[in-house]
N, CA, C and O atoms as a MOPAC input file, in Angstrom:
PM7 MOZYME 1SCF
protein

 N     23.57200 1    28.91400 1    -0.19100 1
 C     22.55400 1    27.41100 1    -0.54000 1
 C     22.02000 1    27.17300 1     1.04600 1
 O     22.80800 1    27.15400 1     1.99200 1
 N     20.97200 1    27.04400 1     1.15000 1
 C     20.03900 1    26.86700 1     2.19100 1
 C     19.10100 1    25.22800 1     1.79500 1
 O     18.67900 1    24.76800 1     0.73400 1
 N     19.06000 1    24.55300 1     3.70600 1
 C     18.94300 1    23.21700 1     3.63700 1
 C     17.45600 1    23.12600 1     2.64400 1
 O     17.56000 1    22.40400 1     1.65200 1
 N     16.44100 1    23.64300 1     2.81000 1
 C     15.53600 1    23.56400 1     2.26900 1
 C     14.94300 1    23.55200 1     0.51200 1
 O     14.00400 1    23.03100 1    -0.08800 1
 N     16.33100 1    24.62300 1     0.09200 1
 C     16.25500 1    24.59000 1    -1.43800 1
 C     17.10300 1    23.27500 1    -1.91600 1
 O     16.90800 1    22.79700 1    -3.03300 1
 N     18.05500 1    22.71800 1    -1.00600 1
 C     18.40000 1    21.72800 1    -1.36700 1
 C     17.72800 1    20.14900 1    -1.52600 1
 O     17.88500 1    19.25700 1    -2.35900 1
 N     17.00300 1    20.26700 1    -0.44400 1
 C     16.24100 1    18.82100 1    -0.04600 1
 C     14.91700 1    18.93800 1    -1.54900 1
 O     14.51800 1    17.99200 1    -2.22800 1
 N     14.48500 1    20.51900 1    -1.68200 1
 C     13.43500 1    20.34500 1    -2.41800 1
 C     13.86000 1    19.97400 1    -3.80500 1
 O     13.09500 1    19.49100 1    -4.64100 1
 N     14.92600 1    20.19000 1    -3.96600 1
 C     15.53800 1    19.89500 1    -5.69800 1
 C     15.84500 1    18.26800 1    -5.42500 1
 O     15.37400 1    17.59400 1    -6.34100 1
 N     16.59200 1    17.37700 1    -4.27900 1
 C     16.65100 1    16.44800 1    -3.87100 1
 C     15.28900 1    15.35200 1    -4.27800 1
 O     15.20900 1    14.46400 1    -5.12700 1
 N     14.18600 1    15.92500 1    -3.14300 1
 C     12.95100 1    15.04000 1    -3.42200 1
 C     12.12600 1    15.56500 1    -4.61000 1
 O     10.93500 1    15.28000 1    -4.48900 1
 N     12.47900 1    16.36100 1    -5.89800 1
 C     12.19800 1    16.45400 1    -6.95500 1
 C     12.50300 1    15.26400 1    -8.03700 1
 O     11.82300 1    15.01400 1    -9.03200 1
 N     13.85500 1    14.49500 1    -7.54100 1
 C     14.18300 1    13.25900 1    -8.19000 1
 C     13.00200 1    11.71400 1    -8.24600 1
 O     12.47500 1    11.24600 1    -7.23700 1
 N     12.82700 1    11.20200 1    -9.57100 1
 C     11.46700 1    10.30000 1    -9.19400 1
 C     11.67500 1     9.32000 1    -8.27000 1
 O     12.73100 1     8.69500 1    -8.17900 1
 N     10.48500 1     9.11700 1    -7.41000 1
 C     10.27800 1     7.88300 1    -6.47600 1
 C     11.59800 1     8.38000 1    -5.07400 1
 O     12.05800 1     7.54200 1    -4.29800 1
 N     11.82700 1     9.26700 1    -5.06000 1
 C     12.50800 1    10.21300 1    -3.90900 1
 C     11.88600 1    10.62600 1    -2.56200 1
 O     10.95900 1    11.43600 1    -2.59900 1
 N     12.31900 1    10.13500 1    -1.34500 1
 C     11.88700 1    10.20600 1    -0.41700 1
 C     12.86800 1    10.69900 1     0.81600 1
 O     14.09900 1    10.73800 1     0.82700 1
 N     12.07300 1    11.00800 1     1.69200 1
 C     13.03200 1    11.47100 1     3.18900 1
 C     12.88000 1    10.34600 1     4.10900 1
 O     11.76400 1     9.83000 1     4.17200 1
 N     13.87600 1     9.85900 1     4.87000 1
 C     13.76800 1     9.39700 1     5.58300 1
 C     14.96800 1     9.24000 1     6.85500 1
 O     16.12100 1     9.46200 1     6.48500 1
 N     14.79900 1     8.92900 1     8.09800 1
 C     15.84300 1     9.45500 1     9.00800 1
 C     16.08200 1     7.90400 1    10.16900 1
 O     15.63000 1     7.49800 1    11.23900 1
 N     16.91100 1     7.53500 1     9.29100 1
 C     17.39200 1     5.80900 1     9.86500 1
 C     18.23400 1     5.90800 1    10.75700 1
 O     18.27000 1     5.00000 1    11.58800 1
 N     19.24400 1     7.11700 1    10.87900 1
 C     20.20900 1     7.26600 1    11.93400 1
 C     19.66200 1     8.21100 1    12.75000 1
 O     20.58100 1     8.97900 1    13.03600 1
 N     18.44900 1     8.63300 1    13.38200 1
 C     18.30600 1     9.51500 1    14.23500 1
 C     17.93000 1    11.02900 1    13.15100 1
 O     17.94300 1    11.18200 1    11.93000 1
 N     17.61800 1    11.94800 1    14.30100 1
 C     16.88200 1    13.35200 1    13.74500 1
 C     18.15400 1    14.01800 1    13.03100 1
 O     17.94800 1    15.08600 1    12.45300 1
 N     19.26700 1    13.56200 1    13.02000 1
 C     20.59200 1    14.64200 1    13.39800 1
 C     21.27800 1    14.21100 1    11.53300 1
 O     22.39200 1    14.51700 1    11.10800 1
 N     20.57900 1    13.72900 1    11.04900 1
 C     20.78400 1    13.53400 1     9.62300 1
 C     19.66000 1    13.06400 1     8.80600 1
 O     19.12400 1    11.99800 1     9.10700 1
 N     19.23700 1    13.76800 1     7.77600 1
 C     18.16300 1    13.84800 1     6.53700 1
 C     18.61300 1    12.57400 1     5.47600 1
 O     19.55500 1    12.72000 1     4.69700 1
 N     17.87800 1    11.40600 1     5.54300 1
 C     18.56200 1    10.55600 1     4.30100 1
 C     17.87700 1    10.76400 1     3.24600 1
 O     16.92200 1    11.51900 1     3.43300 1
 N     18.02800 1    10.30200 1     2.00000 1
 C     17.12100 1    10.84900 1     0.93400 1
 C     17.67600 1     9.47700 1     0.50400 1
 O     18.85800 1     9.15300 1     0.61100 1
 N     16.28000 1     8.39000 1    -0.20200 1
 C     16.18800 1     7.55800 1    -0.87300 1
 C     15.48300 1     7.13200 1    -1.77900 1
 O     14.29900 1     7.11100 1    -1.44400 1
 N     15.68500 1     6.75100 1    -2.86500 1
 C     14.73100 1     6.12100 1    -3.70900 1
 C     14.60900 1     4.59600 1    -4.08200 1
 O     15.48900 1     3.75200 1    -3.91500 1
 N     13.37200 1     4.39900 1    -4.61200 1
 C     12.81200 1     3.01300 1    -4.61900 1
 C     11.94700 1     3.03000 1    -3.68500 1
 O     11.77800 1     4.02100 1    -2.97500 1
 N     10.95500 1     1.38600 1    -3.50100 1
 C     10.35000 1     0.87900 1    -2.86500 1
 C     10.52700 1     0.76800 1    -1.30600 1
 O     11.61200 1     0.21200 1    -1.13300 1
 N      9.94300 1     1.05000 1    -0.10000 1
 C     10.12200 1     1.23000 1     1.23700 1
 C     11.08800 1    -0.06600 1     1.36600 1
 O     12.22100 1    -0.06600 1     1.84600 1
 N     10.39300 1    -1.14900 1     0.83600 1
 C     11.26200 1    -2.07800 1     1.85500 1
 C     12.40300 1    -2.63100 1     0.58900 1
 O     12.67700 1    -3.83000 1     0.54800 1
 N     13.07100 1    -1.59000 1    -0.49100 1
 C     13.88700 1    -1.94100 1    -1.13200 1
 C     14.85700 1    -0.76000 1    -1.46800 1
 O     15.63700 1    -0.84200 1    -2.41700 1
 N     14.79200 1     0.20900 1    -0.75800 1
 C     15.20700 1     1.87900 1    -1.01700 1
 C     16.42100 1     1.78500 1    -0.78800 1
 O     16.88500 1     0.95000 1    -0.01200 1
 N     17.35100 1     2.93000 1    -1.66200 1
 C     18.80300 1     2.55700 1    -1.53500 1
 C     19.11500 1     4.39800 1    -1.46300 1
 O     18.69800 1     5.11200 1    -2.37500 1
 N     19.79900 1     4.91700 1    -0.40300 1
 C     20.32100 1     5.96000 1    -0.51000 1
 C     21.14400 1     6.98800 1    -1.15100 1
 O     22.35500 1     6.94000 1    -0.93700 1
 N     20.83100 1     7.60500 1    -1.65500 1
 C     21.28100 1     8.68500 1    -2.54400 1
 C     22.21200 1    10.18900 1    -2.16300 1
 O     23.35100 1    10.44500 1    -2.55400 1
 N     21.42200 1    10.95100 1    -1.38300 1
 C     22.30400 1    11.91500 1    -0.62800 1
 C     21.84900 1    12.30300 1     0.53200 1
 O     20.62500 1    12.36800 1     0.41400 1
 N     22.26300 1    12.69000 1     1.92200 1
 C     22.17900 1    12.87100 1     3.24400 1
 C     22.74500 1    14.23300 1     3.34400 1
 O     23.73600 1    14.64800 1     2.74300 1
 N     22.01000 1    14.86500 1     4.16000 1
 C     22.50600 1    16.12500 1     4.74800 1
 C     22.48500 1    16.26900 1     6.28300 1
 O     21.61100 1    15.59200 1     6.82400 1
 N     23.28100 1    17.02700 1     7.12000 1
 C     23.28400 1    16.74900 1     8.13100 1
 C     22.71400 1    17.87400 1     8.61600 1
 O     23.20600 1    18.96300 1     8.31900 1
 N     21.48000 1    17.77900 1     9.51700 1
 C     20.77100 1    18.84800 1     9.93300 1
 C     21.37000 1    19.39600 1    10.85500 1
 O     22.10700 1    18.85800 1    11.68200 1
 N     20.95300 1    21.00100 1    10.71700 1
 C     21.27800 1    22.06200 1    12.06000 1
 C     22.79600 1    22.49300 1    11.52600 1
 O     23.51500 1    22.98200 1    12.39800 1
 N     23.31800 1    22.37700 1    10.30400 1
 C     24.78400 1    22.74500 1     9.74000 1
 C     24.35100 1    24.00700 1     9.00900 1
 O     23.35500 1    24.12000 1     8.29400 1
 N     25.40200 1    25.09000 1     9.34800 1
 C     25.31300 1    26.20200 1     8.36600 1
 C     27.17600 1    26.48400 1     7.69800 1
 O     27.96300 1    26.95800 1     8.51700 1
 N     27.47500 1    26.30400 1     6.89100 1
 C     26.76500 1    26.03500 1     5.68300 1
 C     26.38900 1    24.40800 1     5.38800 1
 O     27.14400 1    23.57000 1     5.88200 1
 N     25.18800 1    23.93900 1     4.56000 1
 C     24.76200 1    22.90800 1     4.25000 1
 C     25.92200 1    21.92600 1     4.06300 1
 O     26.87500 1    22.39600 1     3.44200 1
 N     26.02700 1    20.76500 1     4.43900 1
 C     26.88300 1    19.58500 1     4.34600 1
 C     26.33000 1    18.44000 1     3.92600 1
 O     26.16600 1    17.44300 1     4.62900 1
 N     26.00400 1    18.56900 1     2.66000 1
 C     25.64600 1    17.43500 1     1.60400 1
 C     26.37000 1    16.27700 1     1.36900 1
 O     27.49800 1    16.55600 1     0.96300 1
 N     26.13500 1    14.90100 1     1.47900 1
 C     26.48300 1    14.07100 1     0.55000 1
 C     26.01300 1    13.53400 1    -0.16100 1
 O     24.78800 1    13.49400 1    -0.04400 1
 N     26.61900 1    12.79800 1    -1.31000 1
 C     26.38300 1    12.28600 1    -2.53100 1
 C     27.09800 1    10.97000 1    -2.96900 1
 O     28.18400 1    10.59000 1    -2.53200 1
 N     26.53900 1    10.50500 1    -3.64600 1
 C     27.18800 1     9.10500 1    -3.89700 1
 C     28.18300 1     9.48900 1    -5.47900 1
 O     27.63300 1    10.38300 1    -6.12200 1
 N     28.87000 1     9.20900 1    -5.82300 1
 C     29.57300 1     9.30200 1    -6.79400 1
 C     30.54900 1     8.32700 1    -7.48800 1
 O     31.26800 1     7.69300 1    -6.71600 1
 N     30.68100 1     8.12600 1    -8.64300 1
 C     31.68500 1     7.39000 1    -9.20900 1
 C     32.94000 1     7.55800 1    -8.68600 1
 O     33.26000 1     8.72600 1    -8.46700 1
 N     33.89900 1     6.52300 1    -8.37200 1
 C     35.05600 1     6.79700 1    -7.82500 1
 C     36.13400 1     7.43800 1    -8.30000 1
 O     36.95100 1     8.18800 1    -7.76500 1
 N     35.96200 1     6.87400 1    -9.79100 1
 C     36.79600 1     8.38700 1   -10.61200 1
 C     36.95500 1     9.53800 1   -10.76300 1
 O     37.96000 1    10.24500 1   -10.84300 1
 N     35.39100 1     9.81200 1   -10.82300 1
 C     34.93700 1    11.08200 1   -10.79700 1
 C     35.05200 1    12.02100 1    -9.47500 1
 O     35.24700 1    13.23300 1    -9.38800 1
 N     34.86200 1    11.03700 1    -8.48500 1
 C     34.98000 1    11.67400 1    -6.79200 1
 C     36.06700 1    11.96600 1    -6.41400 1
 O     36.12300 1    12.68600 1    -5.41700 1
 N     37.17500 1    11.58000 1    -6.97800 1
 C     38.87100 1    11.92400 1    -7.01200 1
 C     39.04000 1    13.68700 1    -7.77100 1
 O     39.72500 1    14.61200 1    -7.33400 1
 N     38.06400 1    13.66500 1    -9.12500 1
 C     38.31600 1    14.54700 1    -9.70000 1
 C     37.83200 1    15.87900 1    -9.13700 1
 O     38.36400 1    16.96500 1    -9.37000 1
 N     36.47900 1    15.61700 1    -8.16500 1
 C     35.76000 1    16.63300 1    -8.00900 1
 C     36.48700 1    17.39000 1    -6.44200 1
 O     36.53400 1    18.56300 1    -6.07100 1
 N     36.96300 1    16.15300 1    -5.83100 1
 C     37.61300 1    16.85200 1    -4.95100 1
 C     39.19600 1    17.74200 1    -4.97800 1
 O     39.77400 1    18.56000 1    -4.26200 1
 N     39.43000 1    17.06700 1    -6.16900 1
 C     40.66900 1    18.09300 1    -6.90600 1
 C     40.30900 1    19.33400 1    -6.91300 1
 O     40.76500 1    20.32500 1    -6.34200 1
 N     39.10100 1    19.11300 1    -7.89900 1
 C     38.76600 1    20.61600 1    -8.35500 1
 C     38.09300 1    21.46000 1    -7.63100 1
 O     38.42800 1    22.60600 1    -7.93400 1
 N     37.08200 1    21.42600 1    -6.59100 1
 C     36.44300 1    21.99200 1    -5.60000 1
 C     37.21000 1    22.08700 1    -4.27800 1
 O     37.73700 1    20.99800 1    -4.04700 1
 N     37.44600 1    22.92400 1    -3.40100 1
 C     37.71100 1    23.41000 1    -2.36300 1
 C     36.67200 1    22.36300 1    -1.36100 1
 O     37.09700 1    21.38500 1    -0.74500 1
 N     35.45100 1    22.75800 1    -1.37000 1
 C     34.34500 1    22.38600 1    -1.00500 1
 C     33.58500 1    20.96400 1    -0.85600 1
 O     32.63600 1    20.69500 1    -0.11900 1
 N     34.28000 1    20.12700 1    -1.77600 1
 C     34.30600 1    18.67100 1    -1.98700 1
 C     35.26000 1    17.85200 1    -1.30900 1
 O     36.44500 1    17.89400 1    -1.64000 1
 N     34.82800 1    17.06400 1    -0.33400 1
 C     35.69000 1    16.15600 1     0.31500 1
 C     35.40600 1    14.60800 1     0.58300 1
 O     34.29900 1    14.15600 1     0.29000 1
 N     36.16400 1    13.97900 1     1.00800 1
 C     35.47800 1    12.20700 1     0.92300 1
 C     34.33400 1    12.38600 1     1.96200 1
 O     34.26800 1    13.25100 1     2.83600 1
 N     33.33800 1    11.26800 1     1.65700 1
 C     32.24900 1    11.39100 1     2.56500 1
 C     32.28600 1    11.14100 1     3.76000 1
 O     32.79600 1    10.09600 1     4.16200 1
 N     31.76600 1    12.02900 1     4.56200 1
 C     32.02700 1    11.96400 1     6.34200 1
 C     31.15200 1    11.06400 1     6.71300 1
 O     29.97200 1    11.30700 1     6.46000 1
 N     31.48700 1     9.84300 1     7.37900 1
 C     30.92300 1     8.71100 1     7.98900 1
 C     30.30700 1     7.91500 1     7.15500 1
 O     29.31700 1     7.21300 1     7.36500 1
 N     31.25100 1     8.11400 1     5.69400 1
 C     30.32600 1     7.17900 1     4.75400 1
 C     31.88100 1     6.61500 1     3.96800 1
 O     33.02200 1     6.98300 1     4.24500 1
 N     31.41700 1     5.56300 1     2.86800 1
 C     32.47400 1     4.87100 1     2.51900 1
 C     33.27100 1     6.15200 1     1.03200 1
 O     32.81600 1     6.54900 1    -0.04100 1
 N     34.75400 1     6.42300 1     1.86200 1
 C     35.32100 1     7.52900 1     1.08700 1
 C     35.60500 1     7.38700 1    -0.43000 1
 O     35.77500 1     8.33600 1    -1.19500 1
 N     35.63300 1     6.03900 1    -0.77200 1
 C     35.88400 1     5.70800 1    -2.50700 1
 C     34.11900 1     6.05800 1    -3.19900 1
 O     34.02200 1     6.64300 1    -4.27700 1
 N     33.27200 1     5.76200 1    -2.67900 1
 C     32.04900 1     6.40200 1    -3.34200 1
 C     31.23100 1     6.86300 1    -3.27500 1
 O     30.22200 1     6.74300 1    -3.97000 1
 N     31.55900 1     7.94800 1    -1.86600 1
 C     30.68700 1     9.13700 1    -1.52400 1
 C     31.53500 1    10.17100 1    -1.53000 1
 O     32.76000 1    10.04700 1    -1.51700 1
 N     30.69200 1    11.63500 1    -1.55800 1
 C     31.50700 1    12.81900 1    -1.34300 1
 C     30.61500 1    13.45600 1    -0.30200 1
 O     29.49100 1    13.08300 1     0.03700 1
 N     31.26900 1    14.41900 1     0.11700 1
 C     30.61900 1    15.54100 1     1.06700 1
 C     31.04700 1    16.74400 1     0.62700 1
 O     32.23900 1    17.03800 1     0.52800 1
 N     29.86500 1    17.68200 1     0.27100 1
 C     29.72700 1    19.06400 1    -0.10700 1
 C     29.72400 1    19.78200 1     0.65100 1
 O     28.75100 1    19.41000 1     1.30700 1
 N     30.28700 1    21.04400 1     1.37200 1
 C     30.29200 1    21.62500 1     2.09700 1
 C     29.35400 1    23.08500 1     1.34500 1
 O     30.08700 1    24.03500 1     1.07400 1
 N     28.24800 1    23.22300 1     1.10800 1
 C     27.69600 1    24.19600 1     0.30400 1
 C     27.96800 1    25.90500 1     1.21600 1
 O     27.22300 1    26.40700 1     2.05800 1
 N     28.99800 1    26.34200 1     0.78100 1
 C     29.43200 1    27.94200 1     1.56400 1
 C     29.53500 1    28.49500 1     0.11700 1
 O     30.39800 1    29.37200 1     0.06800 1
 N     28.89900 1    28.25300 1    -1.14500 1
 C     29.15600 1    29.41600 1    -1.97900 1
 C     30.09700 1    29.02700 1    -3.29400 1
 O     29.55300 1    29.15100 1    -4.39100 1
 N     31.25700 1    28.63800 1    -3.25900 1
 C     32.24100 1    28.34800 1    -3.92200 1
 C     31.80800 1    27.49900 1    -5.23100 1
 O     32.03100 1    27.75500 1    -6.41500 1
 N     31.09600 1    26.37300 1    -4.63100 1
 C     30.75100 1    25.37400 1    -6.08000 1
 C     29.56900 1    25.93200 1    -6.58900 1
 O     28.89800 1    26.42100 1    -5.68000 1
 N     28.99400 1    26.05800 1    -7.84600 1
 C     27.71000 1    26.81600 1    -8.41600 1
 C     26.70200 1    25.80200 1    -8.15300 1
 O     26.90200 1    24.59600 1    -8.28900 1
 N     25.50800 1    26.38100 1    -7.73500 1
 C     24.02600 1    25.52500 1    -7.73800 1
 C     23.88600 1    24.64500 1    -8.97500 1
 O     23.21300 1    23.65400 1    -8.68800 1
 N     24.28000 1    24.65100 1   -10.25400 1
 C     23.88400 1    24.03700 1   -11.00700 1
 C     24.85000 1    22.88000 1   -11.08300 1
 O     24.51900 1    21.73900 1   -11.40900 1
 N     26.03900 1    23.25200 1   -10.76600 1
 C     27.17100 1    21.99000 1   -10.53000 1
 C     26.45300 1    21.27400 1    -9.72600 1
 O     26.05300 1    20.17600 1   -10.11300 1
 N     26.04200 1    21.89600 1    -8.03900 1
 C     25.81900 1    20.64000 1    -7.30600 1
 C     24.37700 1    19.74000 1    -7.49800 1
 O     24.10100 1    18.64600 1    -7.00600 1
 N     23.47100 1    20.70700 1    -8.49600 1
 C     22.08400 1    19.67300 1    -8.78500 1
 C     23.02700 1    18.59100 1    -9.84600 1
 O     22.76500 1    17.38800 1    -9.86100 1
 N     23.89700 1    19.05100 1   -10.52300 1
 C     24.31700 1    17.79000 1   -11.17300 1
 C     25.29700 1    16.87700 1   -10.39800 1
 O     25.78400 1    16.05000 1   -11.16800 1
 N     25.70500 1    16.76500 1    -9.24700 1
 C     26.31400 1    16.41900 1    -8.53200 1
 C     24.97900 1    15.43100 1    -7.94800 1
 O     25.40400 1    14.27600 1    -7.97100 1
 N     24.01700 1    15.43500 1    -7.60700 1
 C     22.82300 1    15.08600 1    -6.81200 1
 C     21.85700 1    14.03600 1    -7.98400 1
 O     21.12200 1    13.06300 1    -7.81700 1
 N     22.26400 1    14.73800 1    -9.07500 1
 C     21.42200 1    13.71000 1   -10.28800 1
 C     22.77400 1    12.83900 1   -10.85000 1
 O     22.51800 1    11.89700 1   -11.59900 1
 N     23.91700 1    13.05600 1   -10.59100 1
 C     24.75800 1    11.89400 1   -10.63500 1
 C     24.48700 1    10.67500 1    -9.69900 1
 O     24.34600 1     9.49700 1   -10.02800 1
 N     24.44300 1    11.28500 1    -8.34400 1
 C     24.00500 1    10.30400 1    -7.30000 1
 C     22.78600 1     9.96000 1    -7.37400 1
 O     22.57300 1     8.90500 1    -6.77600 1
 N     21.85100 1    10.43600 1    -7.88500 1
 C     20.57700 1     9.66700 1    -7.86500 1
 C     20.44200 1     8.85200 1    -9.08800 1
 O     19.50600 1     8.06400 1    -9.22000 1
 N     21.38800 1     9.02700 1   -10.01900 1
 C     21.30600 1     7.64700 1   -11.57400 1
 C     21.91700 1     6.95300 1   -11.35900 1
 O     21.66900 1     5.94000 1   -12.01400 1
 N     23.06400 1     6.81100 1   -10.44500 1
 C     23.85100 1     5.75700 1   -10.06800 1
 C     22.84700 1     4.85400 1    -8.74600 1
 O     22.62700 1     3.64800 1    -8.86400 1
 N     22.57300 1     5.28400 1    -8.11200 1
 C     21.35400 1     4.44200 1    -6.97300 1
 C     20.22700 1     3.91900 1    -7.75100 1
 O     19.88100 1     2.77700 1    -7.44800 1
 N     19.49500 1     4.58600 1    -8.81400 1
 C     18.05000 1     4.33500 1    -9.24300 1
 C     18.52700 1     3.47100 1   -10.43500 1
 O     17.61000 1     2.81100 1   -10.92300 1
 N     20.13500 1     3.25400 1   -11.22200 1
 C     20.38300 1     2.44200 1   -12.13500 1
 C     19.51400 1     3.10800 1   -13.44100 1
 O     18.75300 1     2.42000 1   -14.12200 1
 N     19.77100 1     4.69100 1   -13.70000 1
 C     19.16300 1     5.19100 1   -14.83400 1
 C     20.26100 1     6.06300 1   -15.15700 1
 O     21.25100 1     6.40700 1   -14.51200 1
 N     19.75500 1     6.39600 1   -16.56600 1
 C     21.03300 1     7.28800 1   -16.99300 1
 C     20.30400 1     9.09200 1   -17.32600 1
 O     21.05200 1    10.00600 1   -17.67300 1

């Protein structure tokens, strides 16, 4: 899974956009108006395999970490609410898309 494919999917979420509030080393994907936006995904730039962090309901976060070797507590994030997924090919793309949608819906307040 390459950065461009993941990023295109993330940016397909309604009202989502790319920001770099922590510098050029981390792509931060947010939703909402610029003055009240919330981040729902992050990709560490230049990593191969891609390292994607997404928000997650706490109970589900634990289940996903136990189910997938590639899913771990959020790197430099609140470990209760964020997971980091190393996209090395073990987790199916449709599952990763589901993680992204779940994160987006948590932040956007949609279902």
